[in-house]
N, C-alpha and C positions, 0 to 999 in steps of 0.2 A: 539822582539824574539816572536817566537808562542809559546806558552804553551798546549801540549797535555795532553786531561785526561788521568787517568790512565787506563788500561786493567788489566785482569786478566791471568797470566799465569802459567804453571808448570814446575818447575827446575827440572831435573832429570841428572843422572850420566850419563856418556857415553855409558853404555847398564846397561837395566835391571831398577829398581825402588828403590835401595838402594843404598849409596856408601861405606858402610862398608865391602864389598866384594873385595879381591883384584883383583879378577878377572876382574869384572865390574867396575873397579873406580881405581881411585889414590891416595895417601895420601893428595895430596893436594886438590884433589875433596872431600875427605872425611874431611878434616879439613873444609873447605868452607860450609859445609852441616851443618857440628856440630855448627858452628859461626853462621848459620841464626837461628838453634834452641833458639841458646840466645837470639837473637832477637825480635824472635817471643814471647818468653817470658817476654820481656823488656816493661815498659810502656812508655820509652822515647825512641822510634825507631830510630831515627836519631843519637842520641848518641851511641848507643849500633852498628850502624852500622860502626860509627868512631871506635869506640873501636876494633870492630871485623876487622879493615883495609878493609871495603868495600866500594867502593867510589861511585858506582852508587847506586843512591837513589833507597828507593824502600821501599814497605810493606809487612812483610811475615803474611800471613792469617793462616795459617793451615799446618800443616805438616803430613805423612803417619806413619812415626816416627822419631825418635830423626838425623838418618844417612839418613832417606828416604827423597822421592820425598816432594817438599815444591810448595805451592798454593802462590803466588806473585802477588802482585799490583806493575805495571810498565807502566811508560809510553812508547807507542810503538818506538817513538823515541830514547828512551834510550835502546833498545834490542841489538842493534849492540854495546853500551858502555860495556854493560855486558858481550857481548860476547868477547869483547878486554879483559876483564878484567879476566874471568874465560873462557878461551877455551876450557877447558875440560866439562863443563856443557850445557846441550841441553837444551833449551830454547821453550816451546811446547806451543801454544795458547790452551786455555781452549774452550773446542767443549761440543755441548750437543746433547744427545742421547734420545729417545723417546719409550715407551710401545709398541711392535709390535704386536697388536691387529690389525685385519682387519679394514680398514678405512670404516668410514661410509660416502654415497655419500652426497656431499653439492651441494646446489645450488648456480651457479656464479652469474644469474640474474632472474630475475623476469619475468613472461610473458607478453605479452603486452595486452593492455587492449582490449576487443572484440568490435566491431564497436558500441554494444548496449549501454554500459557503457563510450564508450569514452565523455570526457567535463565534467564526474563526478568527484568530489572529490578523491573519493577511489571506485576500484572494490567492487563488492558485496563478502562477506568472504563466503567461504564454510565453512562448519563444519564436523567434523570427530569426532564421540564418540566413546572413545574405553574403553570396557570392559571386565570382566573376563567371559570366556564361559562358566565355569561352575556354578559361582554364579551370574553371570550380574550385580554384583557391579561395577563403574567406576573405570579406571586404571588412578590417577595422573602421572604428571611428564614424560609422556610417550613423546618420539620425533617423531612426524609425517613429513615425507618429501615426498612431491607428486613432479613427474616429468612430465613436459607437451614435454620435447624433452630432453631424458636422455642424448643422446650423447651430446649435449653442456649446459647439465647441465641446462636449462632453467628451473626452478620449483619454490618452496616456500615450507619453513618449519616452525613448532610452537609447541608449548610444550603443552600437554592437562593439564588444569586447574585440581580443586578438584572434579569437576564433569565429568572429563573423556574428556571434551572438547577441542578441537584444532580449531583454525580458519585460514584457509590459504586463501592467495589472490593469486587467479590463472589467473586474468585479467575477470572475470565474474562470475553469478551465476551457471556455469557448463561449464566442461571444461575435454576434451578429455585428458587422464593421460596414461604415457608410463610406469610407477613405483612410486608405492606407497609404502612406507616403516613406519613401526611402530617400534620402539623400545622401549620398557621398561625399566624401571632401574634394576628389577632385579625380580625373581618369576615367568616370563612369557617366552613363545618363542616367538620372535619376526617374525613379519610379512611382506610379500611381495606379494601385488596384481600387474598384469600387464595388459596392455593393455584393460583400460574399460571407463565409459563416469562417470566421479564423480559430479553428479550431487550438489544441496543446500545443503544437508545432505547425511551422510554414517554412518552406523553402523560397527565396527570392533571390531570380538571378537577375543581376545587371550588365546591359550592354558596354563592351568598353567601349571608349571614343575612338572612332575611325577617322583618321585627321584628313581622309580625301572625302568622308560624307557631307555631302549638299544642305547644309542647314539653311535657314531662311537668309542668312544674309549672303550667303553663295548662290542662291537661288537669284536673288535680285541683282545683284553686280557679278561683273566679270572678274576672276582672277587669275587671267591668263598671263603668259610671259609679258605679255607688250605692255602689261600695268605693273613691270615689277619694280618700275623706278617713277611710278605714280607719287604726285605730291612734292617732286624734288622741288627744293628753293623757298618752300614753304617752312615755317614753324610754328610748331603746335605745342602749346602748355597743357597739361593733363596736372587739373587740381583735385586731388583724391587722397588716397590713403599711401601714395607712393608707388614705385613702378619697381619692379624687378627683384634680386637678379633673374634673367631669363635669356637663352641662347638665341630664342627669335626678336630680342628687343635691345635697340641699342639707344642709350639713353645719353643725351649729349650735355646734360647738365641740369640745374634745377636747385631747389633750396627745400627745407624743412623749415615752415615756419611756425611750428607748433612751441608753444613759450616753456622753456626749461631744456628744450632737444637742440641735439648736435645741428645746426644749418645745413651743413653737408651730407646728413642722412636723410637721404630722400627716396630711399628704396623701400619696397613696400612693408607696412607695419605689420605684415602676418597674417592681414585679413586676406589679400589676395584680389580685393576688389578693384583697385587702381590698376593693378599689373593685367587684369582681364580686358578691362577699360582700353589701356595702353594697346594690347594687341589686338584689337578690333581696330584702330586706327593705323598701325605702323609695325607692326609684326612683318619682320624679313624671313621668315623660313620657308619651307618650300614641303608640299606634301609628298608621301605620306610619313614623311619625319619630323615634318614641323608645319605651322600655318603662315599662312600671308594676310597682311591687314589691307585695308583698301588703298591705305597710301605710305607703302612701304620707303618712298624716298624723302619723308617729311624728316627734317630736324626735330625729336622728340626731347622735349624736356620736362621733368617732374617736379611738381610742388607739394610736398605732402603737409598735408592740415590736419590729419588724426593723427594724433598721438599713440606711442606702444601701448597697448590692450586698451585704447579707448574707440568708445562707440562713437561720441560725435566729437564736430568740428568746429571751433569756434568762430564767430563772424569776424573778429578779429584777425584769426590766424587766415582765413578766407580773403582779409580785405589785405593783408600783407603779401600774400601769393599772388594776386589779381596784380598789384603796385612791382611787384617783382616780375612777373610774365611779361608785363607790359615792357619795362625797362630791359629785360634779355630780348625783344625784339618780336615775341610771338604773334603771329598773325590772324591763329584762332586759336581760342581757349576754350577745352570742354571741362564742364563741371557736372559729373554724375552725381551730384548731391542734392537736399534739400529739405522741406519740412518747417512747420512754423510761420508765423506771422511775415509781414513785411519789416523789414530790417534796415534803417537807413545806411548803416555805415556799408553795407553788402551792396546795396541801391548806389550809394555814391563812390565805390569803387567801380562797379559796372560802368557805370557812366563817364568815368576818369577813362576807362578802358576805351570806350568808345570815341571819347574825343582824341585818343590817342592813336587811331587808325585801327584796334584791336577788335574782334567780334567774338562774343561769348556765347556757346552754346548749352544750354541747360536741361537735364532731364526734368518731367513734367511732372514725376511723383508716381506713386504707385498704391493708391489708396482704394482703389475698385471704381473708379470711374468719378471720383471726386475732385473740387477744382483744384485747378492748375496749383501747384506748390511753388512757393516763392523758395528760389529767384528767378525760378523759370518766368513766373509771371510778370518779371520786370520787362516794362515796354521795349527797352533798348539790348534785350535779350532774345535768343532765338529759342524757342521752347519746343521741345521734341517727345512725342509720344511714341510709344510700342505699339508694333503691329506684327503680327505671324501669319504664317502660311500653312496650312493643313498638309502631311505629306512630308513634313521638313525637318519632322522628329519619329522617334519610334512609337508605335501604338499604344505603348503601355508606359510610355515618359508621363514624368507630371506636367510638360506642358499641355498634354489632353485637357488638363484643367483650365488652361488661359484661354479657350475657344468660345467666345462669345459675340454675339451680334452688335454691332452691325457688319456685314459682310461687305465685302466691295463688289466691283463691278465683276471681277473674279470671284465667284462663291468660295473658292479656298483660301482668299485672304481675309483677316479679321483685325479689328483693332483689340489689342489682350484685355482681358478682364481686369486685370489689375491695373492698367494705365489710366493717370488722371486726363481728364479731357477739360475743354472750355475754349471761349473765343480768343485766349493767348494762344493757342498752339500755333505753332509756325509750320511745323514740319512733322511726320512721322518717318518712322525708320524701322527695320527688322529689330525685334526685341526679345523676342520669344526663341529660346533653344540655341543661345550663342554659342559655339565652339572659339574659345580663346585661350591666351597663355594666362600660367597660374605660376604662382612663385616656384622658384626651384627646378625650372624646366618641366613642369608639369602642363597639363590641360583639363580645362573645367568646362563645364557646361552651365550658364546663368542666364539667367531671366531678366526684364526691366528695364525701365525705361532709362536705366544707369547703361544698359547695352545698346539702345534705339541711338541715345545721344552721341556717343563716338563714332556709331555709323554715319549719324549724318556729318560730323566732324571730319569724319573720312572722306567722303565724298564731297564735301566743300573744299576738303584740300586740293583734291584733285583739280576742281573747277578752277580754283583760285592760281594753281602752279600753269595750267592752262592758258592765263592771262596774264603775259609779263608785262603788260602794262601797269595794271592795276597791282599786280605784285609789287612792283618797286614804284608806284607812286608815293608821294610825301604821305608819313604817317598822322592823320588828322579824320576830322569828323568827315568831311569827304569820302576818304576812302573806305572808312568804316561802312559809311553809307551805299559805297558802290559793292562792297563784298555780301551786304544784305542781299542788295538788288541782284546781283549774280547769282545767289544761291535760291533765292525764291522765285526767279524766273526760270531756273532751270529744274523746278520741282514741277512733278506730274502728279495729279489726284485720282485716287483710286477707287472714288466711289463710296468713301466712308462718311461724308461731310465735313464741313470746315470746321467745326468744334472738334472732330476729332483727329482730323489729318492735318490742319492749315493748309498750306498750298500741295501737300503731299509728300512724296517720296523723292530726294536729291536725285535726279537721272545724271551721270558724266560718264 
């Protein structure tokens, strides 16, 4: 007999994510889900399964709610047995999604040694010194990536030490470099240099972030004092890596839905992604010492679905976060994450959110004009692509590499080279070279549909706050449909075409 190791699955009713609704379930399914809740709270799981008359051996790890979706551990070979025992239950594999910021290019293979260095133990290292343009001080922990052949991803990368120096092995004491990228952790614009000879050493100066700078977000939207309370009355949930701490952000509450972590720990997991996203929506600072988001008056809630040190978020954590956000009265939910095939669990949770009067906005993905990723491709979500504008970032910033046709009616506008596109796109928004908050009172420039999505969410919050009748209407499908219509009716096309921009950029 072959014993298979257990895998994680999600149990769902025939429709939606909770079995208590007679329309979505049956009395038998509801009884089964409630019995599993008893198993989860039991110290003798096998005994509890027997008492609940559940024959298939499994372990219940977590639950969205008493009659809601369950996270279980089950041997793959026992899935069919559970299906036979409970034919009204959907058994969905656990899958993972990732933050939707633009991918940094990575070398796949090192350059070959030059004729002068063949036979030696190692090629001579080329050193790159990164410093601040204004102070001349070294920049530690910056990532330096050099490609001798960008198309084939031949190159090398290294991090700068505390003296700001990174050593690159490029096959010799000098190399012809097609592209050299420098990415700081925070505080600076990142740099791109192209088509030059890199000798034994090179000094790169990075421009510090000026919080009064007009990036593409601040070009397209008005951040004057009259918008200091924009979004007031609207509650926005950010499902991400967590939010804060940051002096420009006020987080009203939330939950950590990661298995095994503390529910009350919904601050940033250290990646900074969620804090940057939240700042685009709701930062309350004022330049030149802080920044303001599009809708600083909203009630901001954080739902952390990425664990400490984790790169991916499980669909169960996302389903649970969506359920909590709806229960907490969120009007809009921002999900700057995606990847992978269509997932019935996440799809069901988005359907439930829409039925409860809540609208979910999702980043379209950053795979270089590939099809819109899931969950942005869900027809009940608003999918957001990323656009940029020439002149809203320094001339040697990495964002120069994101410029690609098609250009808009105004030729300075473009859809980012990294942005996913397709007929599912609902909106576009600025996502190239966006200045926003970063944990521990820092600021960073990031790119991606991850940044475009909260720009659209912030604009939607401005519109919804201005429509008191809709804002205070009953929380049902009609309400979310009306919010959809409000947002799309106030979008303006920029000349890219529907598969690139949907209805265009939200005007508010």
